[in-house]
N, C-alpha and C positions, 0 to 999 in steps of 0.2 A: 504494500500498499505506500502511496504517497499520501504525505502533508505537509500543509503548506498554512500560515496565519500572519496576519498585520492589524495594527490596534494605530489607531493615531487620533490625536487631541482635537482634529476637525479646525474651520476656520473663524470659527465663533466662541471657544470655551477657551479658559486659561489653565484648567487643569483635566485628565483625562481619568475618567471614573469606571470607567470600563476595566475588566480584567478578562485572561481566558488562559487555560492550559490545553495539553494534548499532546500524545504520544504513544507509543507501541506499548501494550501490555504484555503482549507475546507475539511471536510471528503470526500472523494473520489477523490480529485483535488488536484494536486500536480504542482509544476513547478521544473524546475532546467536550469542554467545557467552556460555554462563554456567559461572563455576567456583566451586567449592568446596574451600575451602583447607584443609589439616590440616597438624601438626605444632607446636603451640603457639600463642598468639593473633597475634604478630607474623612469627612465620615462615608460619604460612597464609595470612595477608593478603598476605604478598610474593610466594608461591607464587601464588595465585589472582590477582592483578592482576600480574603478570606473564605469565601463560600467557594471559589476557584480552586484554591489551595484543598480544604477539606475534601471537596469532591473528587479532586485527584485523587488526595492518600486513598479515601475509602473502596473509591473504583480500581487503583491499581493494585490495592491489598487485597481486597475482596473476590477479584474475577477469579476462575480458574477455569483448567479444560476439561470440557463437556458440561458446562451449566446448562441446565435446561432454559427455556423463554419464561418460565415463572422467576424461576431463581435470579436472571439477569433483571426481569423488572422489579424484582425487590431490592436488588441491590443500589439500583439507580434512584429508587425511590428514597431507599433508607437513608443513603447518602444526602440528598438534599434536605429530607429530614432533620438529620441531623446536623448537619450545617447550619440550618435555621434556628435551632435550639441554641447553638455555641452562639451563633450572631445574637441571637435575642438577648441572650445572657449576658454578654459584652456590652449591648445598648442601654442595658440597666446598671452597668459597673460603673459609668460614668457620666456625667450630662453632657459633655460633646459628643456623646456617640448616643444620643437620645433621638429614636425617629429613624436611624439608618435603615438601610436595608437596601436589597438587590434582587434585579430578574437574575435567573439561571436556565440554561438549557443545556441538559448534558446528554452523551450520547454514545453508548457503544456500537461498536463498527466493528462487524466480521467479514469474512467472504458470502456470506449469504444474505445477511439480516443488517439493518440500523435498528438500534433499541433506544427510543428516546422519553426524557423526562424533564418538564419544566413548567415554571413559575413564570408569570410576567408577560411581559409581549417581545421578548429576544427570541428569536425564529430558527427553525429548521427547514432545508431543503433539499430535495433528491432531484438531481440533475440526470439526465440520461443525452451524452452530449450526442450518440451516433444519431438515436431518436427525436435531435432536439426539442426536448421536453423538461419542464421543469412543473414539482408538485412540492407546495407547501405541506409540508407534515405538523407543524404544530399551530394551535388555535390561541390568538392572544388572548392574555385574561387581562381586557383593558375594557373602560367604558363606553367607547365607542364601537367595539366590535360587540357588546352585549347590546347596544342600540341597533346595530346591524342588525344583528339575528332578534331583536323584537319588533324593527318594521320601522323604527321611527327614521332613520336614517337610512340611506342609499349608501351602498360602499363607495360610490364613488365621493358622497359627500363625506365620507369619516377620514377620506386623504387630508383634507382640509381643515377638519373639525376642531374648534379650540381647545376641546375637551380629550384629541387624541392622546396626550402625553401621560392621561390619567390611568393609573394601573389598578386592578382589583385584587391583585394575588403578589407577593413579593416574597424574599426568603428573611427573615430575621426583624421582621416587623410586629409578629403576634408570636404567641407560644408556637403556635402548630399553625403549620403551613400546608395545603393542598397542592398536590401536583396533578398536571396531566401526564398521560402515557401513550404512545403509540411504538410500533414496531413494522417495517416495511421489508420486503424482498429485495435485495441488492443485486447486479450484476458486475462482473469485469468493467470497468470503465467509467461505472457508474460516480458520481462526486456528491454526497454529503456536504451543505454549506450550513452552518452555524452564525449566527450574526446578531447583533444589536441594532434597533432602531434607528441609528446614527446611519446607518447603512439601506434600510427599508422605505425609510422616510423620504430618503433623496432618489433612488431607483424606482423603476418600475420594474415590475416579475418579469417581463421581457429583457430589459436589460441586465437582471441579475443572472440570465440564463446566456445573452450573449456571447461574453467573453469567455466561456467556457469552450464553447465550439473550435478555437483555433490558436489557442494557448498554452502554456505550459501551466500549471499548478499555481506555482510562486508569480507567474506575470499575470495570471488570473485574478488571485486574492490583491494584489498591486494595483491592478486596474478598477477593481469595483472599489477601493477605499479612494482612489484619484477621483473616479466618476462621482464617488458621494460629496467630495469636496468643491469639483468643479459645478455641480448642481446648487452649490449655498453652503456647505457643509457645518449646518446648525449644530450639531451634537458630535460627541466623540463616536468615532467608528472601530466596529471591530469586526473580522472575519477570521474566519477558520473552515479551510477546507480540509478534506480527507477523498482519495481518488482510490475507490476499491481494484 
C-alpha cells in the first residue's frame, strides 16, 4: 500500500488545529486518523493532537492478524471512545482547556476492506481511479446535514449556510461520544481519502476525485491542499490518502 498526507494552516488562520496520523500496522494493513480541533487555537490543537495520538496507539496495539469484522469495528469504536474520555478529563483539569474538542475520522485499511469510525464532519471517501468514481463513506454530524435530511434546506443551500460549521458530535466535549461506523470492499488501485472540512468546504466532490486519475499519491494530496488554498483557504486543511 501507498500512503501520503499533507496538512496546511490555510490562508486565513494563524494556527493549525488539525492533526493526523497514518502508517502500516503490519504488511497489507494500514491505519489513518484525521482530527479537526475546536475550542480556541491552542485548546483545539491539543484536543486534535491528543485524539490522533491516542487512537493511533490503540489501533496499532490492538489490531492483530485474523480479526473478524466485528472485532475491527469494536477496536475502532472503543479507541475513539477512550480518546473521548481522556480528552474530556483533560478539559476538566484546567480552565484553559474548558470546552475543547475535536472531530475524528479513523480507518483501518486492508487489501479487501476499509473500516471507518467517525464523529463530527471530517470525512472519508472511496475513490476508484480506473472507474473514475468517488463515494462519500461518512455522514456529517452537523446542523446543516440534519437540516438537509429533515428537508429544511437543500444540499445546495447547505454549502453556503451560515451554520455549516456547527457540528453535533465531537470528541472530548461530553463524558461520552457516539460514533458512526461503516465498511466497504476495496480493490487494488482504490484510494481511501480522509480529510477535514477545510478541504471539503472549498472543493467540489468532482474536484476531490479529479486529481487522483493522473498523479502520484504525493502529488494528489499536495494538489488538493493547494487547490483548497487557491479557492479561499479559509480554514486549516488536512488530507490523508491510502492507495490499496
